[in-house]
C-alpha positions in Angstrom: -18.9 18.1 -17.5 -15.7 19.1 -19.4 -13.6 18.5 -16.3 -15.1 15.0 -15.8 -14.6 14.2 -19.5 -10.9 15.2 -19.3 -10.3 13.3 -16.2 -11.9 10.1 -17.7 -9.7 10.5 -20.8 -6.5 11.2 -19.0 -6.8 8.4 -16.4 -7.9 5.9 -19.0 -4.8 6.6 -21.1 -2.5 6.9 -18.1 -3.5 3.4 -16.7 -3.6 1.8 -20.1 -1.8 -1.6 -20.2 -1.0 -1.1 -23.8 0.6 2.3 -23.1 2.6 0.7 -20.2 3.8 -2.1 -22.5 4.8 0.3 -25.2 6.7 2.5 -22.7 8.6 -0.6 -21.4 9.5 -1.6 -24.9 10.6 1.9 -25.9 12.8 2.2 -22.8 14.4 -1.2 -23.4 15.0 -0.3 -27.0 16.7 3.0 -26.2 18.9 1.3 -23.6 19.9 -1.4 -26.1 20.7 1.1 -28.8 22.9 2.9 -26.4 24.6 -0.3 -25.4 23.8 0.3 -21.8 23.2 -2.2 -19.0 19.8 -2.4 -17.4 19.8 -0.5 -14.1 17.6 -1.1 -11.1 17.8 1.6 -8.4 17.1 0.6 -4.8 16.5 3.3 -2.1 17.3 2.3 1.5 16.1 4.1 4.6 18.1 3.0 7.7 15.3 3.5 10.3 12.6 1.9 8.1 11.9 -1.8 9.1 10.6 -2.5 5.5 14.1 -1.5 4.2 15.7 -4.0 6.6 13.5 -6.7 5.2 14.1 -5.7 1.6 17.8 -5.6 2.2 17.7 -9.3 2.9 16.3 -9.9 -0.6 18.9 -7.9 -2.4 21.7 -10.5 -2.6 19.4 -13.2 -4.1 17.9 -10.6 -6.5 21.3 -9.4 -7.7 22.4 -13.0 -8.4 19.3 -13.9 -10.3 18.6 -10.9 -12.5 21.0 -9.7 -15.2 20.8 -6.0 -14.1 23.1 -3.5 -12.4 21.6 -3.0 -8.9 22.5 0.5 -7.6 21.8 1.2 -4.0 21.2 4.6 -2.4 20.6 5.9 1.1 17.6 8.1 1.8 16.3 10.0 4.8 12.7 9.5 6.1 10.0 10.8 3.8 8.5 14.3 4.4 5.4 14.6 6.7 3.0 15.2 3.8 4.1 11.9 2.2 3.9 10.0 5.4 1.4 11.6 7.8 0.8 10.6 11.4 4.5 9.7 11.7 4.3 8.2 15.2 1.4 5.9 14.3 3.1 4.9 11.0 6.4 4.0 12.8 4.7 1.9 15.5 2.4 0.1 13.0 5.2 -0.4 10.5 7.3 -2.3 13.1 4.4 -4.6 13.9 3.6 -5.1 10.2 7.2 -5.7 9.2 7.4 -8.5 11.9 4.3 -10.1 10.2 5.9 -9.8 6.8 9.2 -11.2 8.0 7.3 -14.3 9.4 5.6 -15.1 6.2 8.5 -14.4 3.8 11.2 -16.2 5.7 13.0 -13.0 6.6 14.5 -11.9 9.9 13.5 -9.1 12.3 14.8 -9.2 15.8 12.0 -10.4 18.2 13.0 -7.5 20.5 13.0 -4.9 17.7 12.1 -1.4 18.8 12.1 2.0 17.0 15.7 3.1 16.8 16.9 6.4 18.4 18.4 9.2 16.4 21.8 8.3 17.7 21.5 4.6 16.6 20.1 5.7 13.2 23.0 8.0 12.6 25.5 5.2 13.4 23.6 2.9 11.0 23.8 5.5 8.2 27.5 5.9 8.8 28.0 2.2 8.6 25.8 1.9 5.5 27.7 4.8 3.9 31.0 3.0 4.5 29.5 -0.2 3.0 28.4 1.8 -0.1 31.8 3.4 -0.5 33.6 0.0 0.0 31.3 -1.9 -2.4 30.0 -4.2 0.3 26.5 -2.9 0.7 24.7 -6.1 -0.3 26.6 -8.2 2.2 26.8 -5.6 5.0 23.3 -3.9 4.9 21.6 -6.9 6.5 24.0 -7.1 9.5 23.9 -3.4 9.9 20.1 -3.5 10.0 20.1 -6.4 12.4 22.3 -4.5 14.9 20.2 -1.4 14.5 16.9 -3.2 15.1 18.4 -5.2 18.0 19.5 -1.8 19.5 23.1 -3.2 19.7 25.2 -0.1 19.9 28.4 -2.1 20.5 27.9 -4.1 17.3 27.2 -0.9 15.2 30.1 1.0 16.7 32.4 -1.9 15.9 31.6 -1.7 12.1 33.5 0.5 9.6 32.0 3.9 9.9 32.1 6.8 7.5 32.1 10.4 8.8 28.7 12.0 9.7 29.4 14.4 6.8 29.8 11.6 4.3 26.6 9.9 5.5 24.7 13.2 5.1 26.0 13.6 1.6 24.9 10.0 0.7 21.4 10.6 2.0 21.1 14.0 0.3 22.2 12.4 -3.0 19.8 9.5 -2.6 17.0 11.9 -1.7 17.7 14.1 -4.8 17.7 11.1 -7.1 14.5 9.7 -5.5 12.7 13.0 -5.9 13.9 13.4 -9.5 12.6 9.9 -10.4 9.3 10.6 -8.7 9.0 8.8 -5.3 9.0 9.5 -1.6 9.4 6.2 0.4 12.3 4.0 1.4 12.5 0.2 0.6 11.7 1.1 -3.0 13.0 -0.1 -6.4 12.9 1.9 -9.6 13.4 0.4 -13.0 13.0 2.2 -16.3 10.1 4.5 -15.3 8.2 2.3 -12.8 8.3 1.9 -9.0 8.0 -1.1 -6.7 7.7 -0.9 -2.9 9.5 -3.5 -0.7 9.0 -7.2 -0.7 5.3 -6.6 -1.1 5.7 -5.4 -4.7 9.0 -7.1 -5.6 7.1 -9.8 -7.5 5.9 -7.2 -10.0 9.5 -6.2 -10.7 10.6 -9.8 -10.9 7.9 -10.7 -13.4 8.8 -7.7 -15.5 12.5 -8.6 -15.6 11.6 -12.2 -16.4 9.4 -11.0 -19.4 12.3 -8.9 -20.7 14.7 -11.8 -20.7 16.7 -10.5 -17.7 16.1 -13.5 -15.4 19.1 -15.9 -15.3 17.2 -18.8 -13.8 13.4 -18.4 -14.6 10.6 -19.7 -12.5 8.3 -18.0 -10.0 9.3 -14.8 -8.3 11.4 -15.1 -5.2 8.8 -13.2 -3.2 5.3 -13.9 -4.6 2.2 -12.0 -3.6 0.2 -13.2 -0.6 -3.5 -13.5 -1.0 -6.7 -14.8 0.7 -7.3 -18.5 0.1 -10.9 -19.1 1.3 -9.9 -22.5 2.6 -11.7 -24.9 4.9 -13.9 -23.3 7.5 -12.9 -24.4 11.0 -15.6 -25.9 13.2 -16.2 -24.5 16.6 -14.9 -26.6 19.5 -17.2 -27.4 22.3 -21.0 -27.3 22.6 -21.3 -23.5 22.9 -21.1 -21.8 19.5 -19.1 -18.6 19.3 -20.9 -15.4 18.3 -20.7 -14.4 14.6 -17.4 -12.6 14.0 -17.4 -9.1 12.7 -15.1 -7.9 9.9 -14.7 -4.2 10.4 -13.6 -2.5 7.2 -12.6 1.2 7.4 -12.9 2.7 3.9 -13.0 6.0 2.1 -14.9 6.9 -1.0 -11.8 8.6 -2.4 -9.5 5.7 -1.9 -8.9 3.4 -4.9 -7.4 0.8 -2.6 -10.8 0.8 -0.7 -12.5 -0.1 -4.0 -10.3 -3.0 -4.9 -10.5 -4.5 -1.3 -14.3 -4.6 -1.2 -15.0 -7.8 -3.2 -12.4 -9.7 -1.3 -13.6 -8.4 2.0 -17.1 -9.5 1.1 -15.8 -12.9 -0.1 -14.1 -13.4 3.3 -17.2 -12.5 5.3 -19.4 -14.7 3.2 -17.0 -17.7 3.2 -16.4 -17.7 6.9 -19.9 -16.6 8.0 -18.8 -13.2 9.3 -20.6 -9.8 9.3 -19.0 -7.3 7.0 -19.4 -3.9 8.8 -18.3 -1.0 6.6 -16.9 1.9 8.6 -16.6 5.0 6.4 -14.4 7.9 7.1 -13.6 11.2 5.3 -10.6 11.2 2.9 -7.3 12.6 4.1 -7.4 15.6 1.8 -10.8 16.5 3.1 -9.4 16.3 6.7 -6.8 18.8 5.9 -3.9 16.4 5.1 -2.2 17.1 1.8 -1.3 14.3 -0.6 1.8 15.1 -2.7 1.5 14.6 -6.5 4.1 11.9 -6.5 2.2 9.9 -4.0 -1.1 10.4 -5.9 0.6 9.1 -9.1 2.2 6.1 -7.4 -1.1 5.1 -5.7 -2.9 5.3 -9.1 -0.4 3.2 -10.9 0.1 0.7 -8.0 -3.7 0.2 -7.7 -3.8 -0.6 -11.4 -1.3 -3.4 -11.0 -3.1 -4.7 -7.9 -6.5 -4.5 -9.6 -5.2 -6.5 -12.6 -3.8 -9.1 -10.1 -7.2 -9.6 -8.5 -9.2 -9.4 -11.7 -10.9 -6.0 -11.3 -11.5 -3.2 -13.8 -9.8 0.0 -12.9 -8.5 3.2 -14.5 -11.4 5.3 -16.0 -11.8 7.7 -13.1 -13.7 10.8 -12.0 -12.5 12.1 -8.7 -15.5 12.3 -6.3 -13.5 14.5 -3.8 -15.7 17.1 -2.1 -19.3 17.1 -2.9 -19.3 13.7 -4.5 -17.8 12.0 -1.4 -20.0 13.9 1.0 -23.2 12.9 -0.9 -22.0 9.4 -1.3 -21.3 8.9 2.4 -24.7 10.4 3.2 -26.3 7.7 1.0 -24.0 5.0 2.4 -25.0 5.9 6.0 -28.7 5.2 5.1 -27.8 2.2 2.9 -26.1 0.6 6.0 -29.3 0.9 7.9 -31.2 -0.8 5.1 -28.8 -3.7 4.5 -27.5 -2.3 1.2 -24.1 -1.0 2.4 -21.9 -3.3 0.4 -23.8 -3.0 -2.9 -23.8 0.8 -2.7 -20.1 1.1 -1.6 -19.0 -1.2 -4.5 -21.2 0.7 -7.0 -19.9 4.1 -5.8 -16.2 3.2 -5.8 -16.4 1.2 -9.0 -18.1 4.1 -10.6 -15.4 6.5 -9.4 -12.4 4.4 -10.3 -13.5 2.1 -13.1 -16.5 3.4 -14.9 -15.8 7.2 -14.8 -19.2 8.1 -13.3 -19.3 11.6 -12.0 -20.6 11.3 -8.4 -20.6 15.0 -7.9 -23.7 15.4 -10.2 -27.3 14.4 -9.4 -27.5 12.1 -12.4 -24.2 10.4 -11.5 -25.2 9.8 -7.9 -28.6 8.5 -9.0 -27.0 6.1 -11.4 -24.7 4.8 -8.7 -27.6 4.3 -6.3 -30.0 2.7 -8.8 -27.6 0.0 -9.9 -27.0 -0.9 -6.3 -30.7 -1.2 -5.7 -30.9 1.9 -3.5 -34.2 3.6 -3.9 -34.7 7.3 -4.9 -36.6 7.8 -1.6 -33.5 6.5 0.3 -31.2 8.9 -1.6 -33.5 11.8 -1.0 -33.8 11.1 2.7 -30.0 10.6 3.0 -29.2 13.9 1.3 -31.4 15.7 3.8 -29.7 14.1 6.8 -26.3 15.3 8.1 -25.9 12.6 10.8 -23.4 10.8 8.6 -20.8 13.4 9.5 -20.8 12.4 13.2 -20.6 8.7 12.2 -17.6 9.4 9.9 -15.8 11.2 12.7 -16.6 8.4 15.2 -15.2 5.8 12.8 -12.1 7.9 12.3 -11.6 8.2 16.1 -12.0 4.4 16.5 -9.5 3.7 13.7 -7.0 6.1 15.3 -7.5 4.4 18.7 -6.5 1.1 17.0 -3.2 2.6 16.1 -4.0 3.2 12.4 -4.8 6.4 10.4 -5.4 5.4 6.8 -7.7 3.3 4.7 -8.5 0.6 4.0 -8.0 -0.8 7.4 -9.5 -3.9 8.9 -9.9 -5.8 12.2 -11.8 -8.8 13.3 -14.1 -8.1 16.4 -11.9 -6.2 18.8 -8.6 -7.7 17.6 -5.5 -6.1 16.2 -6.2 -3.7 13.3 -4.3 -4.1 10.0 -3.8 -1.6 7.2 -4.0 -2.1 3.5 -5.8 -4.2 0.9 -2.7 -6.3 0.6 -3.1 -7.5 4.2 -6.5 -9.2 3.7 -4.6 -12.5 3.9 -3.6 -11.6 7.5 -7.2 -10.7 8.2 -8.2 -14.1 6.9 -5.9 -15.6 9.5 -7.4 -13.5 12.2 -10.9 -14.5 11.1 -10.0 -18.2 11.2 -8.6 -17.7 14.7 -11.8 -16.0 15.8 -13.8 -19.0 14.6 
């Protein structure tokens, strides 16, 4: 009880919009009193396709916003921060190609994962660009040569020594760690982090609000979201089968919570079946989640929840017994057609209402408000078959090339990862119709 109370209190304060605004104002005031320029740090990872896309936004960003943009090289994140590295690399390349197409950015059509030799050359060229003050203009062509696997082009660029490149990466890594992050393609401005072109609009809006936007107007890279547009009519006399929207979720994932209403809206609007595929959380599968990653996910989910109009921030972590009991009930709720209602009730309870799912009273409350009967809960808690289903779902998700939640696919199509890819799932759903 005391632990749950403390967690509710701490998370409510930590995610408070008022606290965030006060912190922003305080940092801006301190900077102004010192007579210092506003500084945005950007961390670039050569072999990260998202960094290549983000590099293409830097020149426009620097010209528009009245800030000092300081760029740093960083190595790949540690395994704990980016597990399943091979799957992440393969999926990231496909996803970056998708992002490039919708944001007007370039990624070579023949892009493949770079070798260590090519990555080393790119880091040497990037180091030379940093040392020569030409990073904003050179990073894009360096990345283009790297992702096109053009060794001749890379070798023909000014190159720093391998030792100098190593020093640059070590310095960038040390600064990134001290500021509290772990990924490439990230921006840091006065206490807050923004990942790639996906979250750049949050930084742009903040700079605009602080009077640091030289031109004004909408962000250069706005968020992409579902539209729920016209439903295409089937061609021909034979109607296609009802499409299935598979949603792989975890009861410890805040992103799973904020994706559920939009996934349901997509299914309802386009006449699809929403099929929830639950899996065990990473930490309960023996994969550690570093503290910096936990903090970033919490704060990033808050911004995303605000963007889509969902409550979020008063939390009690259901990890362990809470998740296990919740998944047992969800397994039975699926069979009774109450899957969505219970999944939303559970995740909303954990991440917005501060309901302790590890207690009998908490679980009962979550089930009752979803319309799940006491008899169903009792039967579910006596049934261990949910464990085999969770593992089967995990294996299927891994077979699709993904490893984390929330992930989605339409029918047997390509899987996509992240609540911020529901717009792509909408495109897949339209295509399936």
